[in-house]
C-alpha positions in Angstrom: 0.5 -47.9 26.4 0.1 -46.8 22.8 2.7 -47.7 20.2 2.8 -45.6 17.1 4.6 -46.8 14.0 5.9 -44.6 11.2 7.7 -45.1 7.9 8.6 -48.6 6.8 7.5 -49.8 10.2 3.9 -49.6 9.1 4.6 -52.0 6.3 6.3 -54.3 8.6 3.7 -54.4 11.3 0.7 -53.7 9.0 -0.7 -51.2 11.4 0.0 -47.5 12.3 -0.6 -48.0 16.0 -1.4 -50.6 18.7 -2.1 -50.6 22.3 -0.2 -52.8 24.7 -2.1 -53.7 27.8 0.8 -53.8 30.1 1.4 -52.0 33.4 4.9 -51.3 32.9 8.1 -52.6 31.3 11.6 -51.2 30.2 12.3 -50.2 26.7 14.8 -53.1 26.2 11.9 -55.5 27.1 9.7 -53.5 24.7 12.2 -54.1 21.9 12.4 -57.8 22.7 8.5 -58.1 22.6 8.1 -56.2 19.4 11.1 -58.3 17.9 9.2 -61.5 18.8 5.9 -60.1 17.2 7.6 -58.6 14.1 10.8 -60.4 13.4 11.7 -58.1 10.5 12.4 -55.2 12.9 14.7 -57.2 15.1 17.8 -56.3 13.1 17.0 -52.6 13.1 16.7 -52.7 16.9 20.1 -54.6 17.1 21.7 -51.9 14.9 20.0 -49.1 16.8 18.4 -47.8 13.7 14.8 -47.4 15.0 14.3 -43.9 16.8 12.3 -44.3 19.8 10.4 -41.3 21.3 8.5 -41.6 24.8 6.1 -39.0 25.5 7.7 -36.7 23.0 11.4 -37.2 24.2 14.0 -39.4 22.5 14.6 -42.4 24.8 18.4 -42.0 24.6 17.9 -38.9 26.9 15.5 -40.7 29.3 17.8 -43.7 30.3 18.0 -45.6 27.1 17.0 -49.3 27.3 16.5 -49.0 30.9 13.8 -46.4 30.6 10.7 -47.6 32.4 7.4 -47.2 30.5 4.1 -47.2 32.1 0.5 -47.5 31.1 -0.7 -44.5 29.5 2.6 -43.7 27.8 2.8 -43.0 24.1 5.8 -44.5 22.4 6.5 -43.6 18.7 8.9 -45.7 16.6 10.5 -44.2 13.4 12.2 -46.3 10.9 15.5 -45.3 9.4 15.2 -42.9 6.3 17.2 -43.5 3.2 18.4 -40.6 1.0 19.7 -40.4 -2.4 
């Protein structure tokens, strides 16, 4: 599956995208995996500040953390945007 990073998440991960060679996992497990790899995003996941889009659909409409992701899926992660 392909993970795409946007906004401040590019600075945190030091990449725009990465490929995970995993057959399947739930979004909750993906959050845990990425939090271990990139500890700076863990708090944003805990506060539900990162918008997660799975194959073009917001994950909150696809089953939330229980949404099953499979090989070939595209997951886009958007960091919170500040305004002023």
